N, C-alpha and C positions, 0 to 999 in steps of 0.2 A: 504494500500500500504506500502510495506517495506520502511523504511526511512534510507537508507544507507548513509555513508559519501559521499558527492558529490564533485567531482573535476571538477570545471568549466573550459572550454576552449572556449574562445570567438572568434566568426567568424563574426565580426561586419559588418552589411549591406552586407554581402557576400551572393549572391543568391537572394536578394530581387528584384523583378521585378518592384517595385514601391517605390517612396519616400513618405512615409506618412508625413503629415504636422507636426506631433509632434516628428518625429524621427531624432535622431543623435546618432546611436549606437556606433560610435567611442568615443563620449564623455561619454555616459552612461556606456560603458564597460571599457573604459580606454585603448582600443586596437586600433591601428591606421594602421595596415597593415594586409593583409591576412595571416592566419595561415597555415603553411605547415606541411606535415607529419613529417619532422625533428623536428619541434617545438613540436608536440604532443609527440614524443618519448622522447625528452629532458624533457618536463614538467612532464610527468608521471614518468620518472626515478627519478626525483628530489622529487616529491610529494608523491609517493606511500609509501616509508618507514615511512612517518609520518602519512599517512592516515590509514594504516592498511589493512589487507587482505579483499578483497571483496568490495572495494570502487566502486562507480559508476562514470563514466566519462560522463560529460554533455557538449554537444556542444550548446552553447547559443549565442545569439546576432543577428545572421542573420537568414535567412530561409534556413535551411540545405538542405531540399529536392528540393530547387530551384537551388542549386549549380550544375554545370555540373556534370554528373554522374561519370566521371573519377576522379574528385576531391573529390566527396563524397567517392568513393571507396578508394582513397589514404589515406584519414583521418581515415576511418574505419580500413583499413589494418594496419595502424600504431598502433592502439589499440589492434589488434589481438594477438600479442605475450603476452601481459599482461592478456588478457582474457584466453589464453590457460594455463597460469601458475596460474590462479585464483587470481592473484594480483588485477585484476579488475573483479568485479562481473557482470556488465552489462553497457550498454551505454544508454543515453537518448539524444534526439535532440529536438530543438525548431524550429518550422517552421510555415508555413501558411496553412490554410485549403484548399486553392485552388491548392495546389501542392502535393496532396496525390493521388497516383496511385498504382495499384497492382504491377507494375514493381519496383517502388521505394520502396514499403514496403517489397518486397522480398529481395531487396538489404540490407535494414536496418536490417532485421531479421538475415540474414546470417552474418552481421557485428556485431552482439551482441547487437543491440538496442532492448530494451524491453519497453521503455517509450517514448512516443511522446507528446510534448507539442504544442498545437495549439494556436497561437495568434488570437483569434476570435475578441477581443476588443469590439464589439457591435453586437447585433442582430437586429439593426435598420438600414435599407438600407440608409436612409437619413443621418444618422451619419457616416456610412461607406463611403459614397460618399464625404461628407464634409471633412472627414479625409484623403482622397486620398488613401484608402486601395486597390482599384482596384478589389474588389470582393463584392458580396452581401451575405446576410445571408443564401441564399439557398445552399451554398457549405458546411456549417458547419456540419449539421446532416449527410449527406452522408459520409463526411470525417471521422467522429467519428464511423459510422457504419462499414466502411471499416477497420479502425484500430482495432476495436473489432473483426472483422472477422479473422484478421491475428494474434490475440492474444496479441496485445500491451496494456499496461496500457496507459490511456489517461488523460492528464492534460490540462485544458482549461484556457486561460488567458483572462481577460476582463479589460476594462478601464472605469473610470468615468471622467467627466469633459471634454469630447471630444467636438469638434465643433458641433453645432446643437443638442447636447444631453441635455435632461432634466433629472431630478431625476427620473421621471416616466419611461422614456425610459431606464435608467440604471437599474432600478429595474426589468423591463420586461426582459431585457437581462439576469439578474441574474437568474430569474425563468426559462427562456428558456434554459439556460446552465445547470441548476440543473436538468431539465427534461431529459437531455441527460445522466445523471448519470455518470459523469466523476469520475475518481479515485482521483482527486484533482483539485483545482482551484488556480489561482493567481489573485490578484486584484491590479491594478495599477492606482491610481488617476493621471491624466495628469499634468505634470509639463512643463513649457515653458523653453526650452533649447536654449541657444544662437546659432544662425546660422541656425535655422529651419524656415520653412514657418510660423509655429505658432508664432514664435517670431516676425515676421514681422506683423502678424495680431494683436498681442498684442500691438505692438508699434503704429499701426494706429487706435487702438480702436475697431477693428471689432471682436475681441475675448476677452472675459472676463474669466480668469481662476477661478477655485474654490478657495475659501479661505480655510485655514486649518480647520476651524470649519465646513464648508460645507462638505468637504471631509470626515471628521471624522464622522459626523452625518449620511451621506449617506452610508459610509462604514460600519457603525454598522448595518444599515438596511439590507445591502447586506450580511454581515456576518451571520446575523440571518437566512436569506433565506437558506444559505448552511448548517448551523447548524441543521436546521429542517429536512434536507434531509440526515444528517450524512455524508456530503461531506467535507473532510478536506480542509481547506484553508491554503495553503502552505506558502504563503507570501502576505503581504499587503504593498505596496509602494516599490519604487526602492531601490536596494541595495545601501546604502550610501557610498560615496567615496569623497575624497578631490577634485578630478578633477570635479566630477559631481556637488558638492556644489558650486564651483566657476563658473560653466556654467549655473546654473539655474537662469533665469531672473525673473520668477514669478511662482505662483502656490503653491500647498500644499506639498512642499518638507519638510520632517522632518525625521531625522535619526531613530526615534522611532514611526513612524506612525502606525505600526501594534499594538503596545502597546496602543496607544491612542484609536484606533478603538475598540479593545477588552475591554478596560476599559469602553468605552461608552456603549457597550452591557450590561455590568454589571450594569451600572447606569440605563439604560432603564429597565432592569429586576427588579431592586430594586424598581423603581417607582410603578410598579404594586402591590408590597407588601405593600408599605408605604401609599397607598391611604386609607387604613383602620386604620391607626394609628392616635391617638388623638394628636393634636398639643400640644407642651409642654412636650411630653413624652421623657423618657430616653429609647432609642431604640437600639437593638442589631441585627445585621445581621451576619449570619454564612455562610462561604464559605469553599471550599476545602483549605487545608493548602498552596498549591502552588498558590492560587489565591487571597490571601489577598491584595497584592499590586495592582492588577488589580481592585479590588473592591474599594480600598481606592482612587486610582487615583493619577496621578503625583501631587506632592505638595498638597496632600489631596483634590484635586479638587472635586472628587465625594462626599466625606464626607461633604465638605462645601456647595456644590450645593444642596444636598439632605436635609441637615439641614435647609437651608434657604427656600427651596421650600415647605417643609412640616412643618415648624415652630417647629422643634424638639428641645428639651432642650439639648440632647446629642445623638450622634450616634456612636456606637462602632462596629468594625468588628472583629469577632473572627473566629478561624479555627476549623473545625470539619471534620471527615471522611465523604466525600460525593463526588459525581461526579463533574467533571469540569462543569462549567457554571450553576451549581445549587446554589440557594440562599435560605436560610431559615430565617424567621422572628422569633426572640425569645424575650421573655419579659426579661427585665433586672433583675426582681425579681427572676425568675427561674434560671437565670445564676448565680446570687449571691449565691443561695443555693448550686449550684453545686461547686462553687469555695471555699465555706467555709469548 
């Protein structure tokens, strides 16, 4: 999928027919009133000179296709002049899988939308019910099929740490979504935001959020699932903001959660190689040049953990031309010969 510069326009909780227990889009997005066509025109006029030709406008936050049709059309019409001059290359919207209809998709396509993101969250009906989603898993595959029929790129969003969800349930969701072959996915561990139903459940002890370690470990397993299917993971964790940070009551909120999860994947993959290494060895792992920091881990956490786990005398990370996510085990002796 082409990765153009994205200009986000938030329509918080606009169009959502249900109040999910974890959701307060106004806090998450930092936007507290409905967006108008005038707002869209102003925002794009200000932002496009900095974004460059062909940027992608993204309506995020609410369920765009559940907004009244007239208001959908007004927002899309506001983008129209920028599409015609090619200042904007395309539009993407975020919505729910139970609001996908042929009539709606025809409107979106005419309005320049080429990517639709579906907030699936889980493929476990018990989890969806406990989360107040208002739909079951049965609506997801037909929605994806209809989007494909109309030619849209499809991004699927899932969550971990939801009420009634287990790690096994979350992994089954990941494999089920991967089987639909989306063009990309987003992974959002659940955080408890002040003012939500989930905050009340956390306060009375009926809901226990994931710890940061739990979210990182599970996130790494889920990321591996999508890597094996060559499905891009576009984001892990909520976009950090000052307002969101002040509103999080509990849960695995971290401004660099994606980096933690990717780093854990590298640690997991390194373990398989180090199982054959003799304790006390001087060990060298090679990764792609842009992946050294991920293999090393924040504050050298991967290096320290692997050294202790396998009783290594030393562990060095070096860079070599290779694919992302690839790791090679080298002997320190052969590396010393190369360096001399």
